[in-house]
C-alpha positions in Angstrom: -14.7 -30.4 -21.9 -16.2 -31.3 -18.5 -16.6 -29.0 -15.5 -13.8 -31.2 -13.7 -11.4 -30.3 -16.5 -12.5 -26.5 -16.2 -12.4 -26.0 -12.5 -10.1 -28.6 -11.0 -6.9 -28.0 -13.2 -3.5 -28.3 -11.5 -2.5 -25.0 -9.7 0.2 -22.7 -11.3 3.8 -23.3 -10.1 4.5 -21.8 -6.7 4.8 -23.0 -3.0 2.3 -25.9 -2.6 1.5 -25.0 1.0 0.6 -21.3 0.3 -1.5 -22.3 -2.7 -3.5 -24.9 -0.6 -4.1 -22.5 2.2 -5.3 -19.8 -0.2 -7.4 -22.0 -2.6 -9.2 -24.4 -0.2 -11.0 -22.0 2.1 -12.1 -19.8 -0.7 -13.5 -22.6 -2.7 -15.3 -24.0 0.4 -16.7 -20.5 1.1 -18.0 -20.3 -2.6 -19.7 -23.6 -2.2 -21.4 -22.7 1.1 -22.5 -19.4 -0.4 -24.0 -21.0 -3.4 -25.7 -23.6 -1.3 -27.1 -21.0 1.0 -28.6 -19.0 -1.8 -30.1 -22.2 -3.4 -31.6 -23.4 -0.1 -33.0 -19.9 0.6 -34.5 -19.7 -2.9 -35.6 -23.2 -3.7 -35.7 -24.9 -0.3 -33.9 -28.0 0.7 -35.8 -30.4 -1.5 -35.9 -28.1 -4.6 -32.2 -27.4 -4.5 -29.8 -29.4 -6.8 -26.2 -30.4 -5.9 -25.4 -30.0 -9.5 -26.7 -26.5 -9.8 -24.9 -25.5 -6.5 -21.6 -26.9 -7.9 -22.1 -25.1 -11.1 -22.7 -21.7 -9.5 -19.7 -22.2 -7.2 -17.5 -23.0 -10.2 -16.6 -26.5 -9.1 -17.3 -30.0 -10.2 -20.0 -32.2 -8.6 -17.2 -34.5 -7.7 -15.3 -31.9 -5.8 -18.4 -30.8 -3.9 -19.1 -34.3 -2.9 -15.5 -34.6 -1.8 -15.7 -31.6 0.5 -19.2 -32.2 2.0 -20.7 -35.6 1.0 -24.3 -35.5 0.4 -27.1 -32.7 0.5 -27.7 -33.4 4.2 -23.9 -32.7 5.1 -23.9 -29.7 2.8 -27.0 -28.3 4.6 -25.3 -28.9 8.1 -22.2 -27.1 6.9 -24.3 -24.1 5.6 -26.2 -23.9 9.0 -23.1 -24.1 11.1 -21.5 -21.2 9.1 -24.7 -19.2 9.2 -25.0 -19.8 13.0 -21.4 -18.6 13.6 -22.0 -15.5 11.5 -25.2 -14.9 13.4 -23.6 -15.2 16.9 -21.0 -12.4 15.8 -23.7 -10.1 14.5 -25.6 -10.6 17.9 -22.7 -9.1 19.9 -24.2 -5.5 19.8 -27.6 -6.6 20.9 -26.2 -8.9 23.5 -24.0 -6.1 24.9 -26.9 -3.8 25.2 -28.8 -6.2 27.1 -26.1 -7.5 29.5 -25.1 -3.8 30.4 -28.8 -3.0 31.5 -29.6 -3.8 35.0 -33.3 -4.2 34.4 -35.0 -5.0 31.0 -38.2 -3.6 30.2 -40.2 -5.6 27.8 -41.1 -2.6 25.5 -37.5 -1.4 25.4 -36.1 -4.9 24.5 -38.6 -5.6 21.8 -37.7 -2.3 20.1 -34.1 -3.2 20.2 -34.6 -6.7 19.0 -37.1 -5.6 16.2 -34.6 -2.9 15.0 -31.8 -5.4 15.0 -33.7 -7.8 12.6 -34.9 -5.0 10.5 -31.3 -3.7 10.1 -30.1 -7.2 9.4 -32.4 -7.6 6.5 -30.8 -4.5 4.8 -27.5 -6.1 4.5 -26.8 -8.7 1.7 -25.6 -11.4 4.1 -28.2 -10.7 6.7 -30.9 -10.8 4.1 -29.7 -14.1 2.8 -29.5 -15.5 6.3 -33.2 -14.5 7.1 -34.4 -15.7 4.0 -32.7 -19.1 4.5 -34.1 -19.4 7.9 -37.6 -18.5 6.9 -37.5 -20.8 3.9 -36.2 -23.7 6.1 -38.8 -23.2 8.6 -41.5 -24.4 6.2 -39.5 -27.5 5.0 -40.8 -30.7 6.6 -37.8 -32.6 5.2 -35.4 -30.5 7.4 -35.3 -31.7 11.0 -36.7 -29.6 13.6 -33.5 -29.4 15.6 -31.7 -28.1 12.4 -34.2 -25.3 12.2 -34.0 -24.3 15.8 -30.2 -24.2 15.7 -30.2 -21.7 12.8 -31.9 -19.0 14.5 -29.4 -18.0 17.3 -31.4 -15.0 18.3 -33.7 -17.4 20.1 -31.5 -18.0 23.0 -30.8 -14.3 23.6 -34.5 -13.4 23.3 -35.5 -16.0 25.7 -32.9 -14.7 28.3 -34.2 -11.2 27.8 -37.8 -12.4 28.3 -36.7 -14.2 31.5 -35.2 -11.0 32.9 -38.3 -9.0 31.9 -40.7 -11.5 33.1 -39.1 -13.7 35.8 -42.3 -15.1 37.0 -43.1 -16.9 33.8 -42.2 -20.4 33.3 -40.1 -21.7 30.4 -43.0 -22.9 28.4 -44.7 -19.5 28.5 -41.7 -17.6 27.5 -40.9 -20.0 24.6 -44.5 -19.6 23.5 -44.0 -15.9 23.4 -40.8 -16.3 21.3 -42.5 -18.4 18.6 -45.4 -16.0 18.4 -43.2 -12.8 18.3 -40.5 -14.1 16.2 -43.0 -15.4 13.5 -44.8 -12.0 13.5 -41.6 -10.0 13.3 -40.3 -11.9 10.4 -43.5 -11.5 8.6 -43.4 -7.9 9.2 -39.9 -7.5 7.9 -40.7 -9.3 4.6 -44.0 -7.2 4.2 -42.2 -4.0 4.8 -39.7 -4.9 2.2 -42.1 -5.8 -0.6 -41.6 -3.3 -3.4 -39.0 -1.4 -1.5 -35.3 -1.5 -1.8 -33.8 -2.7 1.6 -31.9 0.5 2.2 -35.3 2.3 2.1 -36.6 0.6 5.3 -35.2 2.8 8.0 -35.4 2.7 11.7 -38.0 5.6 11.8 -40.5 3.9 9.3 -44.1 3.7 10.7 -44.0 0.0 9.9 -41.2 -0.6 12.5 -43.2 1.4 15.2 -46.4 -0.6 14.3 -44.4 -3.8 14.4 -43.1 -3.1 17.8 -46.4 -2.1 19.3 -48.0 -5.2 17.7 -45.3 -7.6 19.2 -45.5 -6.1 22.7 -49.3 -6.5 22.8 -49.0 -9.9 21.3 -46.7 -11.0 24.0 -48.7 -9.5 26.8 -51.9 -11.3 25.4 -49.8 -14.6 25.1 -48.9 -14.2 28.7 -52.4 -13.1 29.8 -51.3 -9.7 31.1 -54.2 -7.2 31.7 -53.8 -3.9 30.2 -52.3 -1.5 32.7 -51.4 -4.4 35.0 -48.0 -4.4 36.5 -45.4 -6.6 34.9 -45.1 -10.1 36.4 
C-alpha cells in the first residue's frame, strides 16, 4: 500500500468544514516542522522532499500540492520561522524601547542572554540551527538568509542609538562580526552540555559578552577608555 493510501484517506464522517479547518493547518504545520528539521540538519541541498514527506506523515504528492518544489517549501519555512522570531523578540524589543539611552555593554549583555536562552528551547534551538546551517549554503539566496535572522534589524537599531555617529556600513559590519561570534559561542558552550545546563550565570556567557563588546569597539576603531562616539 502506498503512502498516499495510508495518509490521504477520506476523513471520517462529520461536518466537512470543521474537518477541513482542523486538518489542513495541522498537516501544513507538520510538513513545515519536518522541513525545518531537515534543512537544519542536512542543509538545503542535502534535504530530500521524499524524506520530509515521510517524516511529516504525508505523501510526496500532497507535499507538492501544498508547497510546490523545494524552493517554495524553503520560503514557507523561512516565513514561519521569521514570524515566530518576531514574536520571541518582543521582550528584548520592549526592554530597548523603554530605555532612554542605550549603553553598548548593557545591550550586548541583553542580546547575548536572549540568544543563549533561545537556544535552550526546542523551537529556538531548531531556529538557530536552521539559520546557522543555511548561512553556509551557497544554493540559498543571500536575501533569504538575511530575512531569516530577524534580530538583525533590532540589533542595528540598538547600535544606532548606542553609537549615533557611526554610518550604516560601520554598524552593519559590527553586526556581522558580533552575530557570527555570538552564535559560535552558543554552539561551543552547548557542546557536551544539555541545553538546560547553560544558564545566564555561566562564565561562558560573561566571556562572550566581554569578547563581543571589545570586538565591536575594535571594529569601530574605538580606543580603550575613549568616550563613546
